[in-house]
C-alpha positions as a LaTeX table, in Angstrom:
\begin{tabular}{lrrr}
\hline
Residue & $x$ (\AA) & $y$ (\AA) & $z$ (\AA) \\
\hline
Met1 & 223.49 & 112.52 & $-24.60$ \\
Thr2 & 227.01 & 114.18 & $-25.44$ \\
Ser3 & 227.15 & 116.47 & $-28.60$ \\
Ala4 & 229.61 & 114.28 & $-29.96$ \\
Leu5 & 226.98 & 111.52 & $-30.47$ \\
Val6 & 223.93 & 113.32 & $-31.62$ \\
Gly7 & 223.67 & 113.01 & $-35.37$ \\
Gln8 & 225.08 & 109.45 & $-35.59$ \\
Pro9 & 223.35 & 106.74 & $-37.46$ \\
Gly10 & 220.41 & 105.27 & $-36.27$ \\
Leu11 & 220.06 & 107.51 & $-33.31$ \\
Leu12 & 216.92 & 109.05 & $-33.03$ \\
Ile13 & 215.86 & 110.05 & $-29.16$ \\
Pro14 & 218.43 & 110.98 & $-26.82$ \\
Pro15 & 217.73 & 111.44 & $-23.12$ \\
Gly16 & 215.40 & 114.25 & $-22.11$ \\
Pro17 & 216.16 & 117.89 & $-20.73$ \\
Thr18 & 217.42 & 118.42 & $-17.69$ \\
Gly19 & 214.66 & 118.18 & $-15.18$ \\
Trp20 & 212.72 & 115.78 & $-16.68$ \\
Trp21 & 211.91 & 112.05 & $-15.68$ \\
Asn22 & 214.33 & 110.82 & $-18.44$ \\
Ser23 & 217.20 & 113.38 & $-18.30$ \\
Ala24 & 219.86 & 110.72 & $-17.49$ \\
His25 & 218.87 & 107.74 & $-19.67$ \\
Val26 & 215.67 & 106.83 & $-21.84$ \\
Ser27 & 215.03 & 103.07 & $-22.61$ \\
Gly28 & 212.00 & 100.66 & $-23.64$ \\
Pro29 & 210.79 & 102.26 & $-26.66$ \\
Asn30 & 206.94 & 100.80 & $-27.32$ \\
Val31 & 205.37 & 102.93 & $-30.46$ \\
Leu32 & 201.83 & 103.10 & $-31.57$ \\
Arg33 & 200.72 & 104.62 & $-34.93$ \\
Glu34 & 197.13 & 105.96 & $-34.43$ \\
Glu35 & 194.48 & 105.67 & $-37.25$ \\
Asp36 & 194.89 & 109.54 & $-37.74$ \\
Gly37 & 198.64 & 109.06 & $-38.48$ \\
Thr38 & 199.81 & 110.69 & $-35.32$ \\
Trp39 & 202.41 & 108.43 & $-33.34$ \\
Arg40 & 202.94 & 107.92 & $-30.19$ \\
Leu41 & 206.13 & 106.73 & $-28.14$ \\
Tyr42 & 206.18 & 105.30 & $-24.69$ \\
Ala43 & 209.42 & 104.74 & $-22.67$ \\
Tyr44 & 211.05 & 104.41 & $-19.50$ \\
Gly45 & 214.13 & 106.07 & $-18.04$ \\
Arg46 & 215.41 & 107.79 & $-15.02$ \\
Asp47 & 216.76 & 111.28 & $-14.03$ \\
Pro48 & 220.21 & 111.63 & $-12.43$ \\
Asp49 & 219.09 & 111.41 & $-9.04$ \\
Phe50 & 217.09 & 108.06 & $-9.34$ \\
Asp51 & 217.78 & 105.36 & $-6.99$ \\
Pro52 & 221.05 & 103.80 & $-8.69$ \\
Leu53 & 220.48 & 100.22 & $-7.18$ \\
Val54 & 217.21 & 99.95 & $-9.57$ \\
Pro55 & 218.09 & 97.76 & $-12.54$ \\
Met56 & 217.49 & 97.84 & $-16.15$ \\
Leu57 & 217.41 & 101.84 & $-16.04$ \\
Ser58 & 213.70 & 101.56 & $-15.33$ \\
Gly59 & 212.45 & 104.35 & $-12.93$ \\
Arg60 & 209.49 & 106.44 & $-14.40$ \\
Thr61 & 207.50 & 105.95 & $-17.65$ \\
Gly62 & 206.78 & 108.87 & $-20.16$ \\
Leu63 & 205.44 & 109.61 & $-23.51$ \\
Ala64 & 206.36 & 111.42 & $-26.76$ \\
Thr65 & 204.38 & 112.45 & $-29.74$ \\
Ser66 & 205.33 & 112.74 & $-33.47$ \\
Ala67 & 203.55 & 113.95 & $-36.72$ \\
Asp68 & 206.02 & 111.24 & $-39.01$ \\
Gly69 & 207.34 & 108.87 & $-36.36$ \\
Leu70 & 210.95 & 110.71 & $-36.98$ \\
His71 & 210.84 & 114.19 & $-34.93$ \\
Trp72 & 209.63 & 113.37 & $-31.32$ \\
Glu73 & 208.39 & 116.11 & $-28.71$ \\
Trp74 & 208.03 & 114.74 & $-25.05$ \\
Thr75 & 204.89 & 115.64 & $-23.39$ \\
Arg76 & 204.65 & 116.58 & $-19.92$ \\
Gly77 & 202.65 & 114.25 & $-18.19$ \\
Pro78 & 200.78 & 114.74 & $-14.84$ \\
Gln79 & 203.18 & 112.39 & $-12.69$ \\
Ser80 & 206.75 & 113.66 & $-11.18$ \\
Leu81 & 209.06 & 115.40 & $-13.54$ \\
Gly82 & 206.58 & 114.91 & $-16.49$ \\
Ser83 & 206.03 & 111.54 & $-16.43$ \\
Val84 & 202.85 & 109.53 & $-17.02$ \\
Leu85 & 203.62 & 106.50 & $-14.76$ \\
Glu86 & 205.68 & 106.55 & $-11.60$ \\
Pro87 & 206.28 & 104.11 & $-8.66$ \\
Ser88 & 203.92 & 103.58 & $-6.28$ \\
Ser89 & 203.88 & 105.46 & $-2.84$ \\
Ala90 & 202.62 & 102.60 & $-1.22$ \\
Pro91 & 205.57 & 100.60 & 0.31 \\
Asp92 & 203.88 & 97.07 & 0.38 \\
Arg93 & 203.06 & 97.54 & $-3.70$ \\
Phe94 & 205.01 & 95.26 & $-6.14$ \\
Asp95 & 205.91 & 98.73 & $-8.12$ \\
Ser96 & 207.24 & 100.69 & $-5.06$ \\
Ala97 & 210.65 & 101.32 & $-6.63$ \\
Phe98 & 210.02 & 101.39 & $-10.24$ \\
Ala99 & 207.71 & 101.40 & $-12.84$ \\
Gly100 & 209.04 & 101.01 & $-16.39$ \\
Val101 & 206.49 & 100.26 & $-19.59$ \\
Ser102 & 206.65 & 97.46 & $-21.46$ \\
Asp103 & 204.05 & 97.11 & $-23.79$ \\
Val104 & 201.30 & 99.90 & $-24.96$ \\
Gln105 & 198.00 & 99.02 & $-27.17$ \\
Lys106 & 194.68 & 100.67 & $-27.92$ \\
Ile107 & 192.14 & 98.10 & $-27.16$ \\
Asp108 & 188.31 & 99.23 & $-27.54$ \\
Gly109 & 189.23 & 102.78 & $-27.13$ \\
Leu110 & 191.29 & 102.43 & $-24.05$ \\
Tyr111 & 195.06 & 102.64 & $-23.84$ \\
Trp112 & 196.44 & 99.55 & $-22.09$ \\
Leu113 & 199.82 & 99.73 & $-20.49$ \\
Trp114 & 201.87 & 97.10 & $-19.13$ \\
Tyr115 & 204.67 & 97.55 & $-17.15$ \\
Gln116 & 207.38 & 95.97 & $-15.13$ \\
Gly117 & 207.61 & 96.89 & $-11.26$ \\
Gly118 & 209.92 & 96.40 & $-8.32$ \\
Asp119 & 209.69 & 96.81 & $-4.62$ \\
Gln120 & 212.19 & 98.03 & $-2.23$ \\
Thr121 & 213.62 & 94.55 & $-1.46$ \\
Ile122 & 217.29 & 94.58 & $-2.13$ \\
Val123 & 218.71 & 91.22 & $-3.95$ \\
Glu124 & 222.41 & 90.27 & $-3.98$ \\
Arg125 & 223.44 & 87.70 & $-7.03$ \\
Gly126 & 227.04 & 87.66 & $-7.53$ \\
Pro127 & 228.86 & 91.11 & $-7.95$ \\
Ile128 & 225.25 & 92.60 & $-8.65$ \\
Arg129 & 223.45 & 94.24 & $-5.67$ \\
Ala130 & 219.77 & 95.49 & $-6.95$ \\
Arg131 & 216.70 & 96.84 & $-5.59$ \\
Gly132 & 213.65 & 95.47 & $-6.82$ \\
Leu133 & 215.22 & 92.93 & $-9.11$ \\
Gln134 & 212.17 & 90.71 & $-8.34$ \\
Met135 & 210.08 & 92.06 & $-10.74$ \\
Arg136 & 206.34 & 91.34 & $-11.55$ \\
Ile137 & 204.27 & 92.66 & $-14.36$ \\
Gly138 & 201.32 & 94.92 & $-13.98$ \\
Ala139 & 199.07 & 96.98 & $-16.16$ \\
Ala140 & 197.44 & 100.54 & $-16.13$ \\
Ile141 & 194.46 & 101.96 & $-18.20$ \\
Ser142 & 193.90 & 105.26 & $-19.61$ \\
Arg143 & 191.17 & 107.03 & $-22.03$ \\
Asp144 & 193.64 & 109.59 & $-23.18$ \\
Gly145 & 196.96 & 108.09 & $-23.35$ \\
Val146 & 198.30 & 110.34 & $-20.53$ \\
His147 & 196.43 & 109.90 & $-17.47$ \\
Phe148 & 196.72 & 106.34 & $-16.42$ \\
Val149 & 194.94 & 104.41 & $-13.50$ \\
Lys150 & 196.92 & 101.41 & $-12.33$ \\
Leu151 & 194.70 & 98.27 & $-11.80$ \\
Asp152 & 195.10 & 96.45 & $-8.91$ \\
Gly153 & 195.98 & 92.97 & $-9.42$ \\
Pro154 & 196.06 & 90.13 & $-6.79$ \\
Phe155 & 199.98 & 89.80 & $-6.20$ \\
Arg156 & 200.69 & 93.20 & $-4.30$ \\
Gly157 & 198.99 & 95.03 & $-7.51$ \\
Ala158 & 200.59 & 92.81 & $-10.17$ \\
Leu159 & 198.66 & 90.91 & $-12.38$ \\
Phe160 & 201.49 & 88.30 & $-13.29$ \\
Asp161 & 203.63 & 86.89 & $-10.39$ \\
Val162 & 207.04 & 85.21 & $-10.45$ \\
Gly163 & 206.99 & 81.65 & $-10.59$ \\
Glu164 & 206.87 & 79.08 & $-7.47$ \\
Pro165 & 209.98 & 78.63 & $-5.76$ \\
Gly166 & 212.60 & 76.40 & $-7.73$ \\
Ala167 & 210.86 & 77.24 & $-10.99$ \\
Trp168 & 212.45 & 78.53 & $-13.89$ \\
Asp169 & 211.38 & 81.98 & $-13.71$ \\
Ser170 & 211.01 & 82.41 & $-9.96$ \\
Leu171 & 213.69 & 85.35 & $-9.74$ \\
Phe172 & 211.58 & 87.92 & $-12.06$ \\
Val173 & 209.27 & 88.06 & $-14.69$ \\
Ser174 & 210.00 & 91.11 & $-17.26$ \\
Gln175 & 209.09 & 92.86 & $-20.41$ \\
Gly176 & 205.59 & 91.50 & $-20.81$ \\
Lys177 & 204.40 & 91.75 & $-24.22$ \\
Val178 & 200.44 & 91.00 & $-24.72$ \\
Leu179 & 198.93 & 89.77 & $-27.96$ \\
Arg180 & 194.97 & 89.87 & $-28.36$ \\
Glu181 & 193.82 & 87.21 & $-30.30$ \\
Pro182 & 190.71 & 87.34 & $-32.66$ \\
Asp183 & 188.83 & 84.75 & $-30.43$ \\
Gly184 & 189.05 & 87.09 & $-27.31$ \\
Ser185 & 191.89 & 84.91 & $-25.90$ \\
Trp186 & 195.31 & 86.74 & $-24.70$ \\
Lys187 & 199.19 & 85.99 & $-24.93$ \\
Leu188 & 201.49 & 87.21 & $-22.51$ \\
Tyr189 & 205.27 & 86.87 & $-23.63$ \\
Tyr190 & 207.64 & 87.83 & $-20.88$ \\
His191 & 211.26 & 86.69 & $-19.99$ \\
Ala192 & 213.08 & 85.49 & $-17.13$ \\
Leu193 & 216.60 & 84.41 & $-15.74$ \\
Glu194 & 216.92 & 80.79 & $-15.37$ \\
Gly195 & 219.82 & 80.33 & $-12.73$ \\
Gly196 & 223.02 & 79.93 & $-14.72$ \\
Gln197 & 221.40 & 78.81 & $-17.79$ \\
Gly198 & 220.90 & 82.36 & $-19.12$ \\
Ser199 & 217.59 & 84.25 & $-19.78$ \\
Arg200 & 214.73 & 82.68 & $-22.03$ \\
Ile201 & 211.27 & 83.69 & $-23.09$ \\
Gly202 & 208.18 & 82.15 & $-21.52$ \\
Leu203 & 204.29 & 82.30 & $-22.21$ \\
Ala204 & 201.16 & 82.85 & $-20.30$ \\
Val205 & 197.61 & 82.70 & $-21.81$ \\
Ser206 & 194.16 & 84.06 & $-20.64$ \\
Gly207 & 190.86 & 84.42 & $-21.51$ \\
Asp208 & 190.18 & 87.99 & $-20.02$ \\
Gly209 & 193.74 & 89.86 & $-20.10$ \\
Leu210 & 193.60 & 89.81 & $-16.08$ \\
His211 & 194.01 & 86.43 & $-15.04$ \\
Trp212 & 196.84 & 84.26 & $-16.69$ \\
Glu213 & 198.03 & 80.61 & $-16.80$ \\
Arg214 & 201.50 & 79.60 & $-17.60$ \\
Val215 & 202.41 & 77.52 & $-20.80$ \\
Gly216 & 206.17 & 77.47 & $-19.83$ \\
Lys217 & 209.54 & 78.28 & $-21.85$ \\
Ile218 & 209.07 & 79.09 & $-25.60$ \\
Leu219 & 212.57 & 80.38 & $-26.63$ \\
Gly220 & 216.02 & 79.83 & $-25.29$ \\
Pro221 & 219.73 & 80.91 & $-25.85$ \\
Gly222 & 221.47 & 79.66 & $-29.23$ \\
Glu223 & 224.42 & 77.51 & $-29.54$ \\
Ala224 & 228.16 & 78.62 & $-28.60$ \\
Gly225 & 229.21 & 81.43 & $-31.09$ \\
Asp226 & 225.80 & 82.59 & $-31.73$ \\
Phe227 & 224.92 & 86.18 & $-30.97$ \\
Asp228 & 222.27 & 85.08 & $-28.38$ \\
Glu229 & 224.48 & 82.24 & $-26.83$ \\
Arg230 & 224.10 & 83.76 & $-23.34$ \\
Gly231 & 220.27 & 84.37 & $-23.43$ \\
Val232 & 217.30 & 85.92 & $-25.18$ \\
Ser233 & 215.24 & 88.30 & $-23.47$ \\
Ser234 & 213.11 & 91.43 & $-24.72$ \\
Arg235 & 211.15 & 90.90 & $-27.64$ \\
Cys236 & 208.39 & 92.28 & $-30.03$ \\
Ile237 & 205.52 & 90.09 & $-31.29$ \\
Leu238 & 203.73 & 90.83 & $-34.47$ \\
Lys239 & 201.33 & 89.07 & $-37.23$ \\
Ile240 & 202.60 & 89.26 & $-40.66$ \\
Asp241 & 200.56 & 87.61 & $-43.39$ \\
Gly242 & 199.26 & 85.05 & $-40.95$ \\
His243 & 202.42 & 84.41 & $-39.28$ \\
Tyr244 & 203.67 & 85.19 & $-35.71$ \\
Val245 & 206.96 & 87.05 & $-36.12$ \\
Met246 & 209.09 & 87.54 & $-33.08$ \\
Phe247 & 212.05 & 90.04 & $-33.02$ \\
Tyr248 & 213.89 & 89.59 & $-29.98$ \\
Glu249 & 217.07 & 90.71 & $-28.09$ \\
Gly250 & 220.09 & 88.33 & $-27.31$ \\
Ser251 & 223.42 & 88.61 & $-25.67$ \\
Asn252 & 226.65 & 86.79 & $-26.75$ \\
Arg253 & 229.25 & 85.23 & $-24.63$ \\
Asp254 & 231.00 & 89.11 & $-24.47$ \\
Thr255 & 227.64 & 90.62 & $-23.36$ \\
Tyr256 & 227.17 & 92.47 & $-26.55$ \\
Tyr257 & 223.68 & 92.53 & $-27.98$ \\
Gly258 & 221.99 & 91.86 & $-31.17$ \\
Ile259 & 218.46 & 91.33 & $-32.53$ \\
Gly260 & 217.63 & 88.26 & $-33.77$ \\
Leu261 & 214.19 & 86.77 & $-35.48$ \\
Ala262 & 211.68 & 83.59 & $-34.71$ \\
Thr263 & 208.76 & 82.83 & $-36.39$ \\
Ser264 & 205.48 & 80.33 & $-35.38$ \\
Pro265 & 202.38 & 78.88 & $-36.72$ \\
Asp266 & 200.66 & 79.33 & $-33.63$ \\
Gly267 & 202.19 & 81.59 & $-31.10$ \\
Ile268 & 203.66 & 78.59 & $-29.00$ \\
His269 & 206.06 & 77.06 & $-30.80$ \\
Trp270 & 208.98 & 78.86 & $-32.16$ \\
Thr271 & 211.78 & 78.34 & $-34.73$ \\
Lys272 & 214.83 & 80.96 & $-34.72$ \\
Glu273 & 215.72 & 82.23 & $-38.19$ \\
Arg274 & 219.14 & 82.70 & $-38.76$ \\
Gly275 & 220.21 & 86.30 & $-40.01$ \\
Asp276 & 223.08 & 87.56 & $-42.09$ \\
Glu277 & 224.61 & 89.39 & $-39.31$ \\
Pro278 & 227.56 & 87.57 & $-37.52$ \\
Gly279 & 226.18 & 84.92 & $-35.03$ \\
Gly280 & 222.78 & 84.87 & $-36.73$ \\
Ala281 & 221.46 & 88.38 & $-35.94$ \\
Ile282 & 219.17 & 90.19 & $-38.24$ \\
Phe283 & 220.56 & 93.65 & $-36.60$ \\
Arg284 & 223.64 & 93.95 & $-34.35$ \\
His285 & 225.38 & 96.42 & $-32.59$ \\
Ala286 & 227.83 & 98.82 & $-34.34$ \\
Pro287 & 231.55 & 97.74 & $-34.91$ \\
Arg288 & 233.25 & 97.29 & $-31.34$ \\
Gly289 & 235.72 & 100.24 & $-30.80$ \\
Ser290 & 233.87 & 102.70 & $-33.29$ \\
Gly291 & 232.70 & 104.74 & $-30.42$ \\
Arg292 & 229.51 & 105.10 & $-31.88$ \\
Trp293 & 226.46 & 105.39 & $-29.56$ \\
Asp294 & 225.41 & 101.82 & $-30.05$ \\
Ser295 & 228.36 & 99.85 & $-30.22$ \\
Arg296 & 227.76 & 97.57 & $-27.37$ \\
Ala297 & 223.92 & 96.79 & $-27.73$ \\
Val298 & 221.15 & 97.30 & $-29.72$ \\
Gly299 & 218.03 & 95.52 & $-28.22$ \\
Thr300 & 214.33 & 96.13 & $-26.86$ \\
Pro301 & 213.09 & 96.32 & $-30.21$ \\
Cys302 & 209.61 & 97.49 & $-31.23$ \\
Val303 & 208.71 & 96.67 & $-34.81$ \\
Val304 & 205.95 & 98.88 & $-36.46$ \\
Ala305 & 204.49 & 99.06 & $-39.80$ \\
Asp306 & 205.35 & 102.49 & $-41.54$ \\
Gly307 & 202.20 & 102.45 & $-43.47$ \\
Gln308 & 204.04 & 102.22 & $-46.63$ \\
Gly309 & 204.72 & 98.52 & $-47.27$ \\
Gly310 & 207.92 & 98.91 & $-44.94$ \\
Tyr311 & 208.66 & 98.63 & $-41.07$ \\
Arg312 & 210.45 & 100.59 & $-38.64$ \\
Met313 & 212.42 & 99.07 & $-35.97$ \\
Tyr314 & 212.73 & 101.25 & $-32.77$ \\
Tyr315 & 215.35 & 100.12 & $-30.52$ \\
Val316 & 217.56 & 100.90 & $-27.49$ \\
Gly317 & 221.16 & 101.62 & $-28.05$ \\
Ala318 & 224.16 & 101.62 & $-25.47$ \\
His319 & 227.85 & 102.61 & $-26.11$ \\
Glu320 & 230.96 & 100.77 & $-24.92$ \\
Val321 & 232.60 & 101.87 & $-21.66$ \\
Glu322 & 236.26 & 101.41 & $-21.16$ \\
His323 & 235.89 & 100.17 & $-17.64$ \\
Arg324 & 232.49 & 98.72 & $-17.33$ \\
Asp325 & 231.53 & 98.07 & $-13.72$ \\
Pro326 & 229.27 & 94.89 & $-13.26$ \\
Ser327 & 228.04 & 96.03 & $-9.52$ \\
Lys328 & 226.32 & 99.18 & $-11.61$ \\
Gly329 & 224.69 & 96.78 & $-13.69$ \\
Asp330 & 223.11 & 98.75 & $-17.13$ \\
Thr331 & 223.97 & 102.40 & $-15.31$ \\
Ser332 & 227.53 & 102.41 & $-16.52$ \\
Ser333 & 226.52 & 102.64 & $-20.21$ \\
Leu334 & 224.49 & 105.57 & $-21.73$ \\
His335 & 221.17 & 104.42 & $-23.24$ \\
Ala336 & 219.33 & 106.20 & $-26.03$ \\
Ile337 & 216.30 & 105.26 & $-28.63$ \\
Gly338 & 217.26 & 104.43 & $-32.15$ \\
Leu339 & 215.78 & 103.38 & $-35.22$ \\
Ala340 & 216.29 & 101.02 & $-38.20$ \\
Val341 & 214.32 & 100.53 & $-41.46$ \\
Ser342 & 213.22 & 97.57 & $-43.10$ \\
Asp343 & 214.77 & 96.69 & $-46.73$ \\
Gly344 & 210.99 & 97.39 & $-48.19$ \\
Ala345 & 208.84 & 94.44 & $-46.79$ \\
Asn346 & 211.77 & 92.15 & $-46.00$ \\
Ile347 & 211.85 & 92.05 & $-42.35$ \\
Arg348 & 215.20 & 90.11 & $-42.39$ \\
Arg349 & 217.23 & 93.08 & $-43.45$ \\
Trp350 & 217.79 & 96.43 & $-41.79$ \\
Arg351 & 219.67 & 99.47 & $-41.72$ \\
Arg352 & 220.07 & 102.15 & $-39.49$ \\
Trp353 & 218.12 & 105.58 & $-40.17$ \\
Asn354 & 220.18 & 108.13 & $-41.44$ \\
Glu355 & 222.81 & 105.83 & $-42.57$ \\
Glu356 & 224.32 & 106.25 & $-46.08$ \\
\hline
\end{tabular}
């Protein structure tokens, strides 16, 4: 992160120190607030030498801790370059190319970490040439939140596979977010790219969190002119006052990203709520041409109650680049982690942390 960007509104966590797993990019924040008041942030990222053909800036997963959720210190984990989860050394596993966290929860005293992984297969789609694009979803567990053991799922290690050939989610399944219901059942929210129709969000259900049955698509792109007309993807699911609430990432026709809101009575049937920002977003990228660190994208939201009646939204920001090369995917734009805070308990209005 260049010194010119440090201190800009919203910017919370830049890439890590030289020699660390996240020294080039950091992305995908997943934040837990422990019962004792401490905060944990799991994220994925990469160092400058990580395979540039891997998509989404995913590489390894690491951990930061904080006393207040604002000032963070990276924890040196037991895996390479200080990470806590890294790609598998077994070439036939689904995660042999990368392992990027998508959700972390503490359940019955154990830390459950869900992640997307890709293998060594190179896929070409138009100008995009990527390794491990056919992502699948796996999980790992830990007693201390630092030393993780990957679960061995039935799909070359993954717990949730891509769809059947011809299905809407047959290319990849990504960014799994898991919700455990009071009756013991589980819901898995993920997104996939449906051909030329843009990305959509899907749902699977389970009785044990290990074996999943697809429900189908639950949220799709918006109308022409909306902030999410090209598709909806990464998301955060909460229950607030008995209602299911989804904060989700969407992209417009120019591939600029914002965050929207949808609600549901049952976690299955969702209705988008139109926000006050242009295109219907509730939180959007900084103005184009402003030079700010998040002037092209805000996305991958993680919303956490602040313990004082309000909410914090940790998000990924990306700045504009003068000549973006589609063949390089996300790697042509610097990614870092930002923070927005709600207007009290109002989850429909947000402002950047440290912004006047």
